[in-house]
MARDRENSE-109403 format. One record per residue: x, y, z of N, C-alpha, C, O in turn; residue number from 1. Coordinates in nm, 2 decimals. Example, Ala and Ser with C-alpha at 12.3 -4.5 7.8 and 13.67 -1.06 7.14 Angstrom:
! MARDRENSE-109403
PT   n_xx   n_yy   n_zz  ca_xx  ca_yy  ca_zz   c_xx   c_yy   c_zz   o_xx   o_yy   o_zz resi
PT   1.32  -0.57   0.78   1.23  -0.45   0.78   1.32  -0.33   0.78   1.42  -0.33   0.85    1
PT   1.28  -0.22   0.71   1.37  -0.11   0.71   1.29   0.00   0.79   1.34   0.11   0.80    2
This chain:
! MARDRENSE-109403
PT   n_xx   n_yy   n_zz  ca_xx  ca_yy  ca_zz   c_xx   c_yy   c_zz   o_xx   o_yy   o_zz resi
PT   5.37 -18.90   2.94   5.50 -18.83   2.92   5.61 -18.95   2.87   5.67 -18.94   2.77    1
PT   5.62 -19.05   2.95   5.71 -19.16   2.91   5.63 -19.28   2.88   5.52 -19.29   2.94    2
PT   5.67 -19.37   2.79   5.61 -19.49   2.77   5.64 -19.61   2.87   5.57 -19.71   2.88    3
PT   5.75 -19.57   2.94   5.79 -19.70   3.02   5.88 -19.65   3.12   5.93 -19.54   3.11    4
PT   5.91 -19.73   3.23   6.01 -19.70   3.33   6.16 -19.70   3.27   6.24 -19.61   3.31    5
PT   6.18 -19.79   3.18   6.30 -19.80   3.11   6.33 -19.66   3.04   6.44 -19.61   3.04    6
PT   6.23 -19.61   2.96   6.24 -19.49   2.89   6.29 -19.38   2.98   6.38 -19.30   2.94    7
PT   6.22 -19.37   3.10   6.25 -19.27   3.20   6.39 -19.27   3.24   6.45 -19.16   3.26    8
PT   6.45 -19.40   3.27   6.58 -19.41   3.32   6.68 -19.35   3.21   6.79 -19.31   3.25    9
PT   6.65 -19.34   3.08   6.74 -19.31   2.98   6.74 -19.14   2.98   6.82 -19.08   2.91   10
PT   6.65 -19.08   3.05   6.64 -18.94   3.06   6.70 -18.86   3.18   6.70 -18.74   3.19   11
PT   6.76 -18.95   3.27   6.82 -18.88   3.39   6.95 -18.81   3.33   7.01 -18.84   3.23   12
PT   6.99 -18.70   3.42   7.11 -18.62   3.38   7.25 -18.70   3.38   7.34 -18.65   3.32   13
PT   7.27 -18.80   3.45   7.39 -18.88   3.45   7.37 -19.02   3.40   7.26 -19.07   3.43   14
PT   7.46 -19.07   3.34   7.43 -19.22   3.28   7.44 -19.32   3.40   7.38 -19.43   3.39   15
PT   7.51 -19.29   3.51   7.51 -19.40   3.62   7.38 -19.42   3.69   7.36 -19.53   3.75   16
PT   7.29 -19.32   3.69   7.16 -19.34   3.74   7.06 -19.40   3.65   6.95 -19.41   3.69   17
PT   7.10 -19.43   3.53   7.00 -19.49   3.44   6.99 -19.63   3.46   6.98 -19.70   3.36   18
PT   6.98 -19.68   3.59   6.98 -19.82   3.63   6.85 -19.85   3.70   6.81 -19.77   3.79   19
PT   6.78 -19.96   3.68   6.67 -20.00   3.76   6.67 -20.15   3.79   6.72 -20.23   3.71   20
PT   6.62 -20.18   3.90   6.61 -20.34   3.94   6.48 -20.36   3.99   6.42 -20.29   4.07   21
PT   6.42 -20.48   3.94   6.28 -20.50   4.00   6.28 -20.66   4.00   6.38 -20.72   3.95   22
PT   6.17 -20.71   4.06   6.15 -20.85   4.09   6.00 -20.88   4.05   5.91 -20.83   4.11   23
PT   6.00 -20.96   3.95   5.88 -21.01   3.90   5.87 -21.16   3.90   5.96 -21.23   3.84   24
PT   5.77 -21.21   3.96   5.75 -21.36   3.98   5.87 -21.42   4.02   5.91 -21.53   3.97   25
PT   5.94 -21.37   4.11   6.05 -21.43   4.18   6.18 -21.42   4.09   6.28 -21.48   4.13   26
PT   6.18 -21.35   3.98   6.29 -21.33   3.89   6.34 -21.18   3.91   6.26 -21.09   3.89   27
PT   6.47 -21.17   3.94   6.53 -21.02   3.94   6.57 -20.98   3.80   6.64 -21.06   3.72   28
PT   6.53 -20.86   3.77   6.55 -20.81   3.63   6.63 -20.67   3.67   6.60 -20.59   3.76   29
PT   6.74 -20.66   3.57   6.81 -20.54   3.57   6.81 -20.46   3.44   6.85 -20.51   3.34   30
PT   6.79 -20.34   3.45   6.79 -20.26   3.34   6.88 -20.15   3.35   6.86 -20.06   3.43   31
PT   6.99 -20.16   3.26   7.10 -20.05   3.28   7.11 -19.99   3.14   7.17 -20.04   3.05   32
PT   7.05 -19.87   3.13   7.05 -19.80   3.00   7.18 -19.77   2.93   7.19 -19.77   2.81   33
PT   7.28 -19.75   3.02   7.42 -19.72   2.99   7.53 -19.81   3.03   7.65 -19.78   3.02   34
PT   7.48 -19.93   3.08   7.57 -20.03   3.13   7.60 -20.01   3.27   7.56 -19.91   3.33   35
PT   7.67 -20.11   3.33   7.70 -20.12   3.48   7.84 -20.06   3.50   7.86 -20.01   3.61   36
PT   7.94 -20.06   3.42   8.08 -20.02   3.44   8.09 -19.89   3.52   8.16 -19.89   3.62   37
PT   8.03 -19.80   3.49   8.04 -19.67   3.56   8.00 -19.69   3.71   8.06 -19.61   3.80   38
PT   7.90 -19.77   3.75   7.87 -19.79   3.88   7.99 -19.86   3.96   8.02 -19.81   4.07   39
PT   8.04 -19.95   3.90   8.17 -20.03   3.97   8.28 -19.95   3.97   8.36 -19.97   4.06   40
PT   8.31 -19.86   3.88   8.42 -19.76   3.88   8.40 -19.63   3.94   8.49 -19.55   3.94   41
PT   8.28 -19.62   4.01   8.26 -19.49   4.07   8.27 -19.37   3.97   8.34 -19.27   4.01   42
PT   8.21 -19.37   3.86   8.24 -19.28   3.76   8.10 -19.22   3.71   8.01 -19.29   3.68   43
PT   8.09 -19.08   3.72   7.97 -19.01   3.68   8.00 -18.95   3.55   8.10 -18.87   3.54   44
PT   7.91 -18.97   3.45   7.92 -18.92   3.32   7.79 -18.84   3.29   7.69 -18.89   3.34   45
PT   7.79 -18.73   3.22   7.67 -18.66   3.17   7.59 -18.75   3.08   7.65 -18.82   3.00   46
PT   7.46 -18.74   3.08   7.37 -18.78   2.98   7.34 -18.66   2.90   7.24 -18.60   2.92   47
PT   7.41 -18.63   2.81   7.38 -18.51   2.73   7.26 -18.50   2.65   7.21 -18.40   2.61   48
PT   7.20 -18.62   2.63   7.06 -18.64   2.56   6.95 -18.58   2.65   6.84 -18.55   2.61   49
PT   6.98 -18.57   2.78   6.87 -18.53   2.87   6.86 -18.38   2.87   6.75 -18.34   2.91   50
PT   6.96 -18.30   2.83   6.95 -18.16   2.84   6.94 -18.10   2.97   6.90 -17.98   2.98   51
PT   6.98 -18.18   3.07   6.97 -18.12   3.21   7.12 -18.08   3.27   7.15 -18.13   3.38   52
PT   7.19 -18.00   3.19   7.33 -17.96   3.22   7.33 -17.91   3.36   7.41 -17.95   3.45   53
PT   7.25 -17.81   3.39   7.25 -17.74   3.53   7.23 -17.84   3.65   7.30 -17.84   3.75   54
PT   7.13 -17.92   3.62   7.11 -18.02   3.72   7.23 -18.11   3.75   7.28 -18.13   3.86   55
PT   7.28 -18.15   3.64   7.40 -18.24   3.65   7.51 -18.19   3.72   7.57 -18.25   3.81   56
PT   7.54 -18.05   3.68   7.65 -17.99   3.74   7.63 -17.96   3.88   7.72 -17.98   3.97   57
PT   7.52 -17.92   3.92   7.48 -17.90   4.06   7.50 -18.03   4.16   7.55 -18.03   4.27   58
PT   7.44 -18.14   4.10   7.44 -18.26   4.18   7.59 -18.33   4.19   7.62 -18.40   4.28   59
PT   7.67 -18.31   4.07   7.80 -18.37   4.08   7.90 -18.28   4.18   7.99 -18.33   4.24   60
PT   7.86 -18.15   4.19   7.95 -18.07   4.27   7.90 -18.10   4.42   7.99 -18.11   4.50   61
PT   7.78 -18.12   4.45   7.74 -18.17   4.59   7.81 -18.30   4.61   7.88 -18.33   4.71   62
PT   7.80 -18.40   4.51   7.83 -18.55   4.52   7.99 -18.54   4.57   8.04 -18.60   4.66   63
PT   8.07 -18.46   4.49   8.22 -18.45   4.51   8.25 -18.39   4.65   8.35 -18.42   4.71   64
PT   8.17 -18.31   4.69   8.20 -18.26   4.84   8.17 -18.36   4.95   8.22 -18.34   5.06   65
PT   8.11 -18.46   4.92   8.09 -18.56   5.01   8.18 -18.69   4.98   8.24 -18.75   5.07   66
PT   8.19 -18.72   4.84   8.28 -18.83   4.81   8.37 -18.79   4.71   8.34 -18.81   4.59   67
PT   8.49 -18.73   4.75   8.58 -18.68   4.64   8.65 -18.79   4.57   8.72 -18.76   4.47   68
PT   8.64 -18.92   4.60   8.71 -19.02   4.51   8.62 -19.06   4.39   8.67 -19.14   4.31   69
PT   8.50 -19.01   4.38   8.43 -19.03   4.26   8.50 -18.96   4.14   8.55 -18.85   4.15   70
PT   8.49 -19.02   4.03   8.54 -18.97   3.90   8.42 -18.92   3.84   8.32 -18.98   3.81   71
PT   8.43 -18.77   3.82   8.32 -18.70   3.75   8.37 -18.63   3.61   8.46 -18.55   3.61   72
PT   8.30 -18.67   3.51   8.34 -18.61   3.39   8.24 -18.49   3.37   8.12 -18.50   3.40   73
PT   8.30 -18.38   3.30   8.23 -18.26   3.30   8.14 -18.27   3.18   8.16 -18.36   3.10   74
PT   8.02 -18.19   3.18   7.93 -18.18   3.08   8.02 -18.12   2.96   8.08 -18.01   2.98   75
PT   8.01 -18.18   2.84   8.09 -18.11   2.72   8.03 -17.99   2.68   7.90 -17.98   2.69   76
PT   8.12 -17.89   2.63   8.07 -17.78   2.57   8.03 -17.82   2.42   8.10 -17.89   2.36   77
PT   7.93 -17.77   2.38   7.90 -17.81   2.23   8.00 -17.77   2.13   7.99 -17.79   2.01   78
């Protein structure tokens, strides 16, 4: 289905979760498909390329009910 873990991370419904960390031979590697700025600014943006609008909207609604200080960008209408 996917050719790598990195490719999989580019398919998640929000850009902030497209991040992975591993350790190989003592070296820590970070893969951030959409960068790290949103993590540090507590911002959730849709990954419209994923096509997972309903999942994104459901998860962000639940997230805001627990952590209202997050900045959540709506899924854009085509």
